[in-house]
C-alpha positions as CSV (number, residue, x, y, z in Angstrom):
1,M,0.0,-0.3,-0.2
2,V,1.4,3.4,-1.3
3,N,0.3,6.5,0.4
4,K,0.2,9.2,-1.9
5,I,0.2,12.7,-0.3
6,Q,-1.3,15.5,-2.7
7,G,0.0,18.7,-2.1
8,I,-1.0,22.5,-3.5
9,D,1.0,24.2,-5.9
10,Y,3.4,27.1,-4.5
11,E,1.2,30.2,-5.5
12,T,-1.5,28.8,-3.3
13,A,0.3,28.2,-0.5
14,L,1.9,31.5,-0.6
15,A,-1.5,33.2,-0.9
16,N,-2.8,31.4,2.1
17,L,0.0,32.2,3.9
18,R,-0.1,35.8,3.1
19,A,-3.8,35.8,4.1
20,S,-3.4,34.1,7.5
21,S,-0.2,36.0,8.6
22,L,-0.6,38.5,11.5
23,E,-0.1,42.0,11.5
24,L,2.4,43.5,13.8
25,R,1.3,45.1,16.9
26,G,1.8,49.0,17.4
27,D,1.9,49.0,21.1
28,L,5.4,47.4,21.1
29,P,8.2,49.2,22.8
30,E,10.8,50.9,20.7
31,K,14.1,48.9,19.7
32,N,16.2,51.1,21.8
33,E,14.3,51.2,24.6
34,L,14.2,47.5,25.1
35,L,17.9,47.3,24.3
36,S,18.6,50.0,27.2
37,Q,16.4,48.1,29.6
38,F,17.7,44.5,29.0
39,H,20.8,44.2,27.0
40,P,24.1,44.3,29.1
41,D,25.9,46.2,26.5
42,Y,23.4,48.9,26.5
43,Q,23.5,49.6,30.5
44,A,24.7,53.1,31.6
45,N,28.3,51.2,32.7
46,A,28.6,48.6,30.1
47,R,31.7,50.7,28.5
48,V,34.4,53.1,30.0
49,K,37.0,55.4,28.0
50,L,40.4,54.2,28.3
51,P,42.5,56.9,29.6
52,I,46.0,56.1,28.4
53,G,47.5,53.8,26.0
54,P,47.3,53.8,21.7
55,N,43.8,53.5,22.4
56,Q,43.2,56.1,24.3
57,G,39.7,57.8,24.0
58,D,38.1,54.5,22.7
59,Y,35.6,52.4,24.7
60,C,35.7,49.1,25.9
61,H,34.4,46.8,28.6
62,P,35.1,47.9,32.5
63,D,37.1,44.4,33.1
64,L,39.3,44.7,29.7
65,A,39.9,48.5,30.9
66,K,41.1,47.4,34.3
67,L,43.6,44.6,32.7
68,L,44.9,47.3,30.1
69,I,45.5,50.2,32.8
70,S,46.9,47.8,35.7
71,H,50.6,47.3,36.6
72,P,52.3,44.7,35.0
73,L,52.8,41.2,37.0
74,I,56.6,41.0,35.5
75,D,59.0,43.4,37.3
76,D,61.6,45.3,34.6
77,Y,64.2,43.3,36.7
78,D,62.9,40.2,35.6
79,L,63.7,41.1,32.2
80,S,67.0,42.1,32.4
81,G,68.8,39.2,30.7
82,A,66.1,38.3,28.4
83,E,66.6,38.1,24.5
84,H,64.9,41.1,23.0
85,L,63.0,39.7,19.4
86,N,61.2,41.9,16.6
87,T,58.4,40.2,15.5
88,D,55.5,41.2,13.0
89,V,52.9,38.8,14.2
90,L,51.9,38.2,18.1
91,V,49.4,34.7,18.0
92,I,47.6,34.4,21.2
93,G,46.1,31.3,22.0
94,G,47.6,28.0,20.6
95,G,44.2,26.4,19.6
96,G,43.6,25.4,15.8
97,A,42.9,28.7,14.7
98,G,45.9,30.1,16.5
99,A,48.3,27.5,15.5
100,A,47.0,27.6,11.8
101,S,47.7,31.2,11.5
102,G,51.1,31.0,13.2
103,I,51.9,28.2,10.6
104,V,50.2,30.3,7.9
105,C,52.2,33.8,8.7
106,D,55.9,31.9,8.9
């Protein structure tokens, strides 16, 4: 026993869909109002201005700004005997993408 499904053509299905679609409600709040209430990037303290460095004046997340502004964990005298290298590329992370980009840039 074979079940054959009889369908309707595309134009009829599209016309039925358009006729039954719901209209948008006019009492919905504005996008910016919703974002400012619920999205963390739109809160008042979500971004801070960097006071120093090459990106001075740019805005970033407060935790990142705290790391960028903080004092280094390594003292200058710890690096006094270290070899100085000039590099063109700095790869952060040794995962698949970091390793692949390091190999390609070689």
